[in-house]
N, C-alpha and C positions, 0 to 999 in steps of 0.2 A: 587532642585525639591522635595527632600524627607527629608528636614531638621527636620520636625516633624512626620516622619513616625512612630516612636515608640509610638506616642499617640495614634495610631489607632490599635495597635496589642495588643494582650492579654498578659499581663505580666506573666501569669502562664505558658505560652508556652516557658520555658526556652530553650528547645532544639532548638528554632527557632532564637535565638540570632544570630548565625553566618549568617543566611539568611538575618536578618535585617540589619547586619553589611555590608554585601555585596551589598544589595540594596541602602544602604544609600551611600556607596562609588561610585558605578556606577552611581547612580542618581546625587550625588554631581558633579562627573566630567561632566556629560552631562549638568547639570545646569550652570556650569561655561562656557562651550562651547557655551551654548545658549546666555549667556549674552555677551560674547566675540564676536560672530559671528553675532548675530542678534540685539544686543543693549539692553540697560536697559529697554526700553519700551516694547519690545516683552517679555523679561524675566518677568517683572512685571505682564504682562496679563497671561503669563503661570502660574505664582504663584497664581495670583488671581483665575483662572480657577480651579487649583489644591485645594486650600483652600475652595472655595465654594463647590466643589464636595463632600469633607468630611463634610461639614455643611449639605449638602442635605442628606448624608448618615446618619447623626445624627438627621435629621428631624428639624434643625434649620432654615433652609430657604426652600423655594419652588423651584422646578426645573425651574419654569417660570422666576425666579429671574436670574439665570445663562444664560438662553436663551435670555432674554432681554438684559442682558450686552453684550453678544457676537453678538447680532443681529446688533448693531451699528458699529462693527469693519470692516473696509474695507477688502475685499477678499484678498488682498495682504499681509495684516497682519496676517490673520488667517492661511495662509500656514505655516509659521514657527511654529505656535501654534500646528497645527496638527502633523507636523514632530516631535516636541518635544515630545508629548505623545506617538507617534508611536514608536520612538526609545526607550523611556522609557519602553514601553511594552515588546520590544525586549530584552532589557537588563534584566529586571526582570525575563522573562522567563529563560534566561540563568542562573541567580542566583538561581532560584527554581531547575532547573535540577542539578546544583552542589550541592545544599542542599540535594537532594535526594540521590545523590551519596555518600556524606559524611555520611549521616545517615545509608545507607546500609553498608558502610565500618566500621562504629562503631560498629554495631550489629555483623558483622562478627568476627571482633577483640574482642569482649566481649564474644564471645563464645555462643552467642544466637543460637537458631535454625535457619537453613537457610531459606530464604523467600520460600514461597509455590511455586513460579514460577521458582525456580532454579532447576538445574538438581540434585543437592546434595538432595534436599528434595524428588524429584521424585525418585531417586535411593532408598531412604529409604523406601518409600512406595512400590516400586516394591519388595524390599527384604522381606517386611512383607507379601507379597501376596502369597509367595512360589509357584511361576509359574513354571509349567512344560516345559521343552526345546522345546517340540513339539507345545505347545501353542504360545511360543515366536516366533518360526520359522514360524508359519502359519501367526500370526498377522503381522509380520514385513517383510514378503515375498517381498513386493514391497514397502518398507519404503521410504517415500519421504515428506520432508518439504520444499516447494518451494514458497517463498515470490516473487511475480510477480510485478515489478514496471510498472505502467500502463501508457498508452499513453495520458492521459488527466490529467496532474498534476495541481493542484490548488495551487502550490507552489509560493507564493506571493513575496518572497524575490528574489532579484537579486543576480547573483553569487558574486559580490563584497561584498554586504551585508552579504552574507553567510560566505565569506572568513574572514571578520572581526569578525563575531560572533566566529568563530573557534579560531581565534587568541586571542580573549578576554577570551574564555574559558580556554585556555591553561595558559594565564597569571594568572587568577585567582586561577587555580590549584596550581600554582607555589607559588602564594602568600600565600596560605594556609600552606605551608610547610617550610616557612623561618621566622625567627625572626630578621634577619640581617637588620639594619635600611637602609644601603645604598641599599641593594638589593630591599627592599620594596619601596624605593624611585624611584628606576629605573623602577619597575614594575608599579607604578603609572604614571610615564612618558609615558611608553609604552602603557598603557591603554588610557591615554588622546589621544595619536597619533591615536590609533585605532578608538576611538569614535569620534574624529575629523574627520577622514576619513569617518566614517558613516555618520556624519552630512553633509559632503560636497558631499556625493554621492546621486545622484537622485534615489528616492525610486521607481519611476514608469518608466517603459521602455517606450521609445518613440514610438516603434514599437511592434506589436503583436509578441510573440515567434513564430518561425518556427519550424517545426517538427525536423530539424536537430539540432537545439538548444536543444530541449528536449531530443534528442538521447545523446548529449554530457552531458547534466545535469545528465541523468541517469547513465551514464558511470563513472562519477566522483566518485560515492560512492564506486567504486571498489578500487580506489587508496587510498581514505579516510579510508576505514574500511574493505571491504569485502575481499579483497586479503589477509589481516592479518587473520581476524577472521574465515571465513568459512572452510578453509582447517584444521586449528587446531581443531576447534569444531568437525568437522566430525571425525578426527582421535580419539579424546578424547572420544566421544559417542561410537565408534566403540570398543574401548579398553575396556570402562566400561561394555558394553553388553557382550563382549566376556569373560570377567573375571567372569561374574555372570552365564552365560550359554555357556560354552565352546563347548558343543555339538550341539548347536543350529545354524542353518544356518541364520545368520542375517547380514544385511547390507553389502551385496555384492557390492553394490554401495554406493556412499556418500549418506547420509540421506538429507543434506541441499543442494539443487541445485536451485539457484535463476533463475528466468525468467524474461521476459519482454515483455511488449505490445507496447513499443514505436517504432513507425515506421511500425507496422504491423496491427494496430487497425484502420480500415478505416470506421467503422460504423458511418455514419453521417459526417465523415471528409473527404471532397473532396481532401485535401491537400496530402494524402497518395498515392503515385504513385509507379510504378516499380522502379524507381531510388531510391525513399526513403527506399524501402525495401532492396534494394541492399546496400545502404549506411549504413543502420542499422546493417545488418549482417557483413558487411565489417569493420565498425568501432568497433564492438564487437570483431571480429577475431583479429584486430590490437591491441586492448587493451589486450587480452589473450596472444597472442604471444609475444607482447612487454614485457609483465610482465615476461614470461618464459625467454626470452633473457636477461633480466636485471639480473634476479636471476642466470643464468648460468654464466653471466660475473662476479658476485660476487663470485660464487663458484670457478670459475677458478683462482680468486685471493687468495681464502682462502685455497684451498686443494694444499698446497705446499709439502706435504710429498714426501720424496725421497725413491727410491727403495732401497737405501743403508741402511735405517734404518726401513723400514716397509715391511713386506711381502705382496704380491699382488697376485692375482689370474691370471691364464692364460687368462681368458676372458677379464680382465681389460687391460693385456698387448696387447691382439690383438686389443682391441678397440683403445688403444693409438697409436699403430702401423699403423692403418688405418686412423688416424685422419688428416693426411697432415701436422701436426706440427712437423717438422723434425729439429727444431733449436737445435744446440749443447748446448745451455745454458739451454735447459729443457729436455735433453736427459734422465735424471734420474728422471724426474717428471711425472710419468704416468698418475696420476689423472688430472694434468693440461693439458696434451696433450689429454687426453680423452674427457675431457669436451670442450676443443677447437674444437675438431672434432664434438661434438654434437651441439655446436653453430653454427658450419658451416652448419650441416645439417638442423637445425631449420631455419637458413637464407634461405636456399634453399627453405624450406617449405614456409616461408613467402612470397618469390618472387612467388611461385606457387600459393598460395592462394590470394594474393594481388599484382598482377602484378604492377610493378612501386612503390611499398611501400618502404619507407625509414625509417625503425624503428631504434631507438636507439640500440646499441650493435649488429647490424647485421655484419656479418663477411664472406666476399667472400671466398669460399674455393673450389668450384667445386665439392663438395660432393653431393651425391643424397639427395633429399628431403625426409622427412617422409611422408608415405602415410596415417598414423593414429596416434594418440596420443598413442595408445598402443605400437607403436614401440619406441617412444621417451621414454615412461615408462620402456621399456625392456632395453635400454642402460643405463638409470639412475639406474635401478635395479643392473646391473653389477657393478657399482661403489659403490652402497650401500653394496652389498655382499662382496666386496674386503675389503671395510672399516672395516666391522664387522670381517672378518676373521683375520685382522690385529689388532684386539682389539681397533679399533677406533670407536665403536659404538656411544660414546659421540658426535663425530664430525658428524657421519651419521645422528643423531637424531636432528641436528639443521636445517640449511638451506636446505639440501639435501632432508630430509624427508618432510619439509614443501613444498618443490618445487613439490615433487611426488605427495603429496596430493592435491596441487593446480592443477596440470595437470590433476589428476584423475577427478576433479569436473568441471574445466573450460575448459580442452581440448584445441582445437583450436578455439572453437566457442564462448566461454565465458559463454553466457546464451542463452537458446532457445528463439526465436522470436515467439510469438504467432501472428497468424493472425485472424483478426475478421471481419465479415461483416453481415449485416442484411438479413435475409431470403428472404425478398421481393426483394432484388437486385438479390439473386442467382435465384429466380424463373424467373425473367425477362431475366436474361442472359442465362439460360438453354432453355428457350423458344425460344429465338433468335437462339441459336445454332442449336436446333432440327429443327427449321423452315428452316434455311439455309442449313442444310443437307438433307432436303426434307422428314423428318421423320414424322413430325406432325405440322401443322400451328397453332393449337389452343391449345397448351399445358396448357396455364393458365386456360382454360374453362373446363378442364377434371376433372373427380371426383378423389378423393384421391386414390381410388383403381386403376383406370386407370393410374394415374401418377406413382405409385408405380411399376406397372407391366412394364411400358415403361421405367423407369429409371433402374430397375434391368436388363432388357433385354440389355440396353445400356452398363451397367457395364460388361457385359459377352462378349462384342465384342472387337476385336482388333482395328478396324479402328478408327480413330479420328473423330470429328465432323466437323472440319474446316480444311482449309489449309492456309498457310501463307498469300496468296493473298486474303482471304476472305474480302468482304465488309461488315463490322460490324458497328454497332452504336457505338458512342463514349464510352457510359458505358461499353458495352460488350468487346469492344477493350481494354479498360483500366483495367477491371477485369482480363482479360486473361493475359495481359502483366505483372500484379502484380503476378499472380500464376506462369507464366513462370520465373519470377525473383526469386521467392521462390525455384523453382524446380533447378535453376542454382545454387542457394546458397547451396543447399543440395548436389548437384553433386560436387561442388568445395570444400565446408568447411566440409561436412559430414551431416548424418542425424539429428545429435544433433542441427544443426543450426535452423531448423524448425520443431517442434514436435507437435503443437496443431493449430487446426483450430476451432474457436469458431464461432457459429452461434447465432447471436442475434435474439430474438423474435422467437425461435424455437418452432413450435406448432405441428408438423406433422411428420410423417416418410419420406414423400417426402421432407421436408425440409433438412433432413439428407442425403438423397440419392442424392440430387441436388448437394451438396458439393462434394460428392464422385465422381460424374461423372465429375466435373470440375477438381478434383484432377487427375483423369485418364487422361483427356484431355492434361494435361501438364507433365504426366509420374510420378506422385507422388503416384499413385495407380495402382495396376495390379491384376485382377481376373482371367485373362485368361492364367493361368498357373498351374502347379502342386502344386506350393506353393504360394497362394495368399499373396499379399505383399502390405503394405502401411506404409511409414515411419512417417505418420502423424495421430495423433488422431483427430477424428472429434468430437466436444464437443458441444452438444446442451446446450444453455443458456436459462434457464426457468426464465423469468423475473416478469411477472404480477402474481397477486394471483391466478387467473384462470389457467394460464400456470403452475404454481407450483403444483396446485392440480391435473392437468392432466400429470404431467411429468412422474410419474410411468407407467401409461398407454401408453404413447408415447414410453418409453423405451422398454416396453413388446412388443408392436407391431412391433417396429424395430428388436428386437431380434427374432422374428418369421420369418423375411425375411432372407433366406439362405444366400444372398449376404452380407448383413449387418453382420450376425453372423459370416461369415467366416473372415471378417475383424476384428472382436473383438478377433477371435481365434488367429490371426496372431500377436496380441498385448498381447499374453499369458493370454487371457481371461479377460483383463482389459477394463472396460468402464469408461470414465470420463464425468462428468456431472457438468455443472457450474450453480451456483444459484445466481440470481440476487437480492441484497439486495435493490438497490436503487429506481429502478422502482416499485418493489413490494410495497415499503413504500410509494411512491408517488401515487400509485394506491389505496391503502386501509388503510394507516396509520400505526403507529408504531407497536402497539400490533398485529393487524391482519397480518401484513407482517411477523414479528417475528415468530408467530405461523404457518403461512402458509409454512415458510421455514422449520420449525422443522418437521410438518407434511409430507412435501414432502420428506424430508430425510428418515422418517420412511418407507414411502411407496416404495421409491427407494432401501433401504436397503433390504426390503422384496422381491421385484422383482429380484434384483441381486441374493439373496440367492437361490430363487426358480430356476432361470435360470442357476445357477451354474457358475456365473462370479464373478469377483472382481469389486468393485466399488470404484472410486476415485472422491471425491467431491471438486469442485473448487469454492471457496467462493468469490463473488464479493464485497468485504468489501471496503467501502469508510472511510475516517477519522472521519466523524462524527457519532454520534449515530443514526441519522436519515438515514444513509447510511451504517449501519451495523458496525459502529466503537464501541470502547470501549476496554477495556483491552484484548488482544489477548489470554492470558492464560485462563482467565475466559470464553471467547467466546468458546474455543475449548473444555473446560470441560462441557460446557454446550450443547454440541452436543448429539444427541440421540445414544443409543446403536448401534454399528455396523456401524456408519457414518463415522468414521475415519479410521479403519483398517490399521493403520500404515502409512498412507499417506494422505496428503491434500495439495492443493494449496490455495493460497489466494492473492488477489490484496493488494498492497500497494501504496498509491498515496497522492498527495498534500503534506501538510505541515508534514504529518505522516512520509514520507520518511526521511526528514531531522531530524525529532525528533527521529527517531529510528537507523538511519544509518549514521550519519554525522561524527561519529568517533568510534573507536574501542570499547571503554567501553560500549557505548550505544548499538552498533551492537551486541556485544557479549551477553548483558543482554536481548535483545529483541529476538535474534535468539534462545537463550537457553530456553527462556519462550515457544516459538513455539515447539521446540523439547520435552521439558519437558511435556507439555500438550498433545502432540500427543502420546507420549509413554504411559502416564497415561490412556488416553482415550481409547487407543488400547488393553491395557493389563489388565485393572481393571474396573469394573463396577462403573462408577462415577455417573450414573444418580440417584442411591439412592431410586428409587420408588418401586422396587421389584413387588409384586402382585398388588400393588395399581396403577400401571402405566396407566392402561386403564382408570380407573375412574378420574385420573389426566388429561389424554388427553381430556376426555369428557368435563370436567370443562373448560379447555383452548378453545375447539371447542366453547362453549358458549360465553365465554368472548370475544374471537376474533370476533365472528359474531356480538356482541354488539358494539365492538370498531369500527369495520368497518362501521356499520351503522350510529354511531355518526360522523365519520370522512367523510363519503360520504355525510351526511346531510349538512356539512359546505362546503366542497371542491367541490363537484360535483352537489350539489342540490340547493345551495343557490344562489338565483338570484344576479347578480352583483359581485360574488366572485372573478372572474377574473379581474375585474376592481379594486376591493379593494386591491387585491394582488399586481397588477402592480402599483398602485398608492402609497400605503402605505409602499412598500419596494423599494430598489434601483435596482430591478431586470432588468429594462430597461437600466440602466447604467453598469451593469456588463460586458456586451459585450465589452465595452471599456477598461476594465481592462486587461491588456496584460498578462494574467496569463496562457494562454495555446493556442494551434494552432487550436482548433476545435471551431465551432459556438456554441452558447449557446442553439440552438434548432436544433433538427433533421430536421424539415421542417420549411419553413417561414410561421408560424401561430402563433397565440396568445393562442393556446390550451395549457392547463397544461399538457395534455397527451403528446404533442410533445416537451415540454420544457425538457431539460436535467435535470438530478437530481442534477448536481453540482450547476447550478444557482438557482434552486428551494430551495435547502438547504441553500446556501450562502445567498440568499436574506431574508429569515426568521432568519438566524443567525445575520445578520447585524441589523435588527430592533429589536433584543433581544426578539423576540417571540419564536423562536426554535421550531415552531409548529411540524416539522416531527419527532421530538424526544419524543413526549409525547401525542399529541391530540387524544382523543377518549378513552383512558385508564381510566380516571376518570368516564366517564359515564358508561363504561362497568362494572366496579367494583360496583359502586353505584347501578346500576339497577340490576345486578346479586344477590348482597347481599341482597337488600331491608331490611326487618325488620328481617332477619332470622340470629340470632347469629351463628348458625351452619355453615352456609355458610362462614362467616367471619372467623371461626376457621379454616375451611377447607383451605382457602387462607393462613392463617398465618402458618399452617402446610406445605403447599407446599413451602412456602418461606423458611422455615427451612430446608426442605429435598432435594429441587430439584434444582440443579445448573442452570437449564435453567431459571426457574421462578425467582430465585435470581438474575441472571445476567441481565434479562430484566428489573427487577425493580431498580437495582443498577445503570445501564446506564441511565435510565430514570430520576433518581434523580439528576444525574450529569447535565443533561441538564436542568432540572427544576431550579437547583441552579445558573445556567448561565442566566436563563430568568429573565427578568426585565419588568414587564407590565407597570411601571410607565414610563419608556423610550419608551416602545412600543405604549403607548398612544399619545406620541409626533409625532410618525410616522403615527398613525392613523389619526391625525389632518390633514395630507396631502390629506386625501380623502375628496373631496368637498362636496359630497352628505351626508348631516348629518343623513339621514335615513339608507343609507347603512353603513356609518360608525358605527352607533349605533348597527345595526343588527349584523354585522360581529364581531366587536371588543366585543360586548356583549357576544357572544357565546364563544369567545376565553378566556375572563376573567373568565367566569362562569365554563368553562371546566378546566381552570388551577386551580382554587380553588378546584374543585372536585378531580383532579388528585394529587394535593399535599396531600390532606386529605386521599385519598386512600393509597397512599404510606406510610403515617405515621401510618395509622390505621393497615395496614397489617403487616408492619415491627416491629412496637412497637418502632421505633426511635423517638427521639425528634426533630431532625433536618434532613434535606435532605442529609447532607454529614457526617453523623455519621460514615458511614463505609468507608470515603474517607478523612482522615485528610489532605492529601497533597493538594487536591483541596479546602478543606476548609480554609486552610491557604491562598491559592491563591485568593479566593473569598473575604475573610477577609481583606487581605493586599493590593490587587491590583485592584480590580474591581472598586473602586471609581475613579481610574484614567481613566476608559473607558467613565465615564460621559462625559467629554469635548468632545471626539470623537464623540459619538452618537449625542450630542447637536449640534455639528458643522455640522454633515452630515445632520441632518434635516434642519438646517439653509441654507446650500448650496443647497440642493434639492429644497427648496422653492424659493430660488433666481433663480435658473435655471429653474424651471417650470413657473416661473413668466415672463421669457423672457430674463433673464441675461445670455444669451448663450455665455459665453466668455471662452477663454482658461483657464483663472484662476479659474473659478468656476468649470468647468468640471475637471481640475487638482486637485482642492481641494476635489471634491467628491471621486475621485479615492484614494487620499491619505487617506481619512478617512476610506474608504473600506479596504485598505492595512493595516492601524493601527489596526482596529478591528479585522481583520482576524488573524493578528499576537498575539494580546492580548488574544482573545478567544481561540486561538489554533484550531480553527475549521472554515476553509473557504469553506468548501463543501465537 
């Protein structure tokens, strides 16, 4: 497939030769498999499509020529062609990842300065800042970096495909470090076997993912990388900060603490039930305890030291003597005996937490269970202290220290499960409960003031609103059962099992108080005591642009309610706010949404400071730029002053999860970047605007308003736009792609407002318009500058000085580089009404031209990817291979919509969607 790849690469890019060699090798193996498995005719068809795609790139032929050639091919013959280009995209992605890894390693060994996103570079910047220990202590008092794996992944690869990719990655790494001809030959045989497995594995699931499948998919990243990386990274960061500021009280808890939404996010997903919540918590608990048991079993084998040759402490000997391990063969091996007893107690703990569980390395002993992870850590601390007294610190620093660090962060719960539901559901449920209890029959009709008064009074009472035999609607009964399942998980596993409850579309104080009333109903909140208590943070999610603007006012009003403030105080004065990137973008467009988020953060920081509370922001970022994506390091540095304060949470979803956490090297690099940026933003003024901040903010106020106006004109005000969108994109077919457990819309309507952000972005990505990542920006800049050169100079200076503005433009440029309006025009032809097609696509092409021009004019770059050479290589080398996938998708959509509603056509459409999502690395 790639025999002539070198002819389309830049010969001046000498350091890319290893990448080209890897792509040639993998593509050649795939090509041989296609010929062998599908036959010469299919192979020739693939080669013809490949060659003509590059001829299109060189403007030697028209796109219509390739489309015409493929239009005559039977659907059954198109399927292997789609699969060939899809598999090549996956293998090329892998080669690019390995190339980046090699380049990074070469720079490190050459003694080059560490990458900006590394902790080494951050420590150097912190050392230059001459920070006072009190400043560090205050900024990092509640330090937390929490990547949260979300409940609606758009990961299009099946697990088998994922496993093959992992195996190929390791084989290619091994190949790079050997010159032995026999080993190289064996590696190529192994690569052939893996790629053959890939070819013979169905790319598309026959059935939609179930939530339990998503739970299992999320948990696999712990075995793949997180168990190795997170404890070690936490220990290293703590040691580095303590060595710099020994008198500062920093990192009393691990800084990196992952979380999850999978199994707790029921906003618009009717498949989340009480049983699912229980399963999510139990599976996570089993994963954590199973890990600890396996490490203890290994420790028991390793710590063979004898009392005859090694001094031990009295505490260790007592631990050994109460272990129940009285065998004569190990009488002089106190460490093994002590760990044997710890394994026995942890086995009893597993039996208490997970009745009926049968985890590996469980050990029946009759010993008492641990009540908390702290008790387990205390016993391991005894072993650690004894080893160090016996001058065996090197042994203690290996597996034992790693296990202690793992228990510290993962405990018995693994990762906190977030709950999420829409505020409209909460209002209906609370209204029914209040009516059933005879308190008020028309809660929904009350004014906001009366709602708040009623809810706060209810929070101060002891009695519940319902009884077990209450006759409630299906919705209310389901919501209460979910919350009771959460309360039971907290009671059984510990408070860390459920720590956050997110309120989607939160717009008022009553929205916050309604959730607190529900938490009180199941025992997760108690205000009627000398010490108010709640183990769950109630987190408002501000999603639309208007809600973001009103977010600070909502928080201020809530803090004025004594009952709400008392719960903030019981969380040590910490309030968490979630910011929605996806819906704000869909609401107002790229630039308006990004600026609304920044402005909301500024206002929230001011409100928190005035109220004397600490603020933690939870960023609802997706994988694509249209949903808040882009380099995480740059995104964190682009936060306004005071918005990080040592801690943040952010969602990780879709293909981004695998890209970041599928193996230790990637996981370490990405988590390190998150921590590095968090430390810098918390301890150094990285905004760089100084006294010019307010004037810069005013400029963005004006630009954002203009951008929103242009976006609204197209998306919300153009007659027929919904018809254009649903016809010119595969959005209607996305629901059939079995990539997640939830529906594509919150409600059964055709409204853009009700459509979820994932299919909105995915549809525009598939047709290569990428509209959510740029539309409106060009008009805003063009209108704002006008004929005024001083205004252009202002934007150019902001680009140089302001990380936020630079990040917004850089992310936008990445999207523009992936946009292909020539291909998009093929999709536009699916719209039958020529007037509608001309009006909408005309606006898109005009705005695209303006936006590209705006970017190049402001930045002074000569290309869209001047600041992103890695993506530039990818676009140059690989994007021609996307041409057949887009062309075939349009052809199959035409066949399907013309009445050829067959399984083969449907399957082919889904295959093209899968292949494009893999190739573009942005599926929503």
